[in-house]
N, C-alpha and C positions, 0 to 999 in steps of 0.2 A: 461102495454105495452108491445107491439110490438115488436120485433125486428127493421124491419124495419121505426114506430116511433120513438122509441130511440134514431136513429140513426138522421132521422129529425131531431128529437129534438136538440140533441148534435151538431148539424152541424151551429145551429141557437143561442146555446148558451144556451140551456138550459138543465136543468138537473133535474129528477126527486129523488129523496131518500126514498118516500112514500105516499101513496095516498097524506096527504098532508102538504108535508116536501117537494119544489125544489129550485130553485137557475136557479133565469133567468138569470143571467151574470155572470163572475167566480168576487169571489167579496158580493156574497149578495146573504144569504139567505132566504126561507122566511117560514115561518106558517099560514096554512089558519085553524088550527081545533081551536074552540074555540075564541075565541077574537085574529084576526089575525092580527100577523105585520112579516116587515121583517127586518134584522140588518146585520151587514154590521165589519168588522175588530174592531171599537172602539162600536161594542154594536146596540143596537135596534137605527134604524134609521127610521124616520118618514117622512123621505124626500123619502128613498127609499120605504117605505111602501103605500106611499101614488099614487110614480109612480105606482108599480107594481100592489097594490091591491085595489087602489084607497080610495077617502075621506070617505069615511064612514068606512074604516076600521082603520080610521084615527082618525075620533071622537072619534070608541067607543074602543082604544087603549087609548084614552086619556081620557077618562070618568075614565078607570077601573082604573086608575094612578094617579089620583085628590084628592089632599090632601096627598100622604102617601108622605113617605118616599124611593119614587120609585129609583133604579139603576141600571139602562139596559147594564153594561157592565160585566154582565152572566145574559145567558137566558137557560132555558129549553125547545128542542121543542119537537114536540106532541109523536118523535118517538123514545122518549127516549135520546136522544143525548143533554150533557149538552154544551155548549159553553161559555171560559171566558178568558175575551181578554187579561188579566191581563197578562197570560201565550201565547196569543194568541196560542188556542185549545181548540179542540170539545172533547167529550169522551163519552165516549157509560156508559149506569146506570148503568151497572151487576157490576161492583165494582166501577166505577169513574176515575179510575186512567187509562183504556184501553185508546188510543189516537183512536178515529172514523178520520182513514187517508183522507177517501177520505170527506168527510167534511169539514175539518182541510185544505187540501190544495185548497178544493175548494173556501176560505172564505182570507185564509192567503198565499196559496201557489202561 
């Protein structure tokens, strides 16, 4: 993404973190890789998923989690960042203890 495009997106509220991970608005993070979803400070959110990724994404995610004991309060993004709502923070996967400041601030800041 070029500098001009990044500035325009930031003005509109969208921030791109990797090819598939982006934040369409402060407080929301979305991942379009694999079974796409969006999440907020309380965890994976079907309402945000529908708003930003559409009803097909909701249907696919719902099918994937059917019949299981699913807990959406901890989720791992395709860029390797793990978010835990219990501690209001996201961490890099390299050691699991290093906070991803940019994504943490975007969701909970």
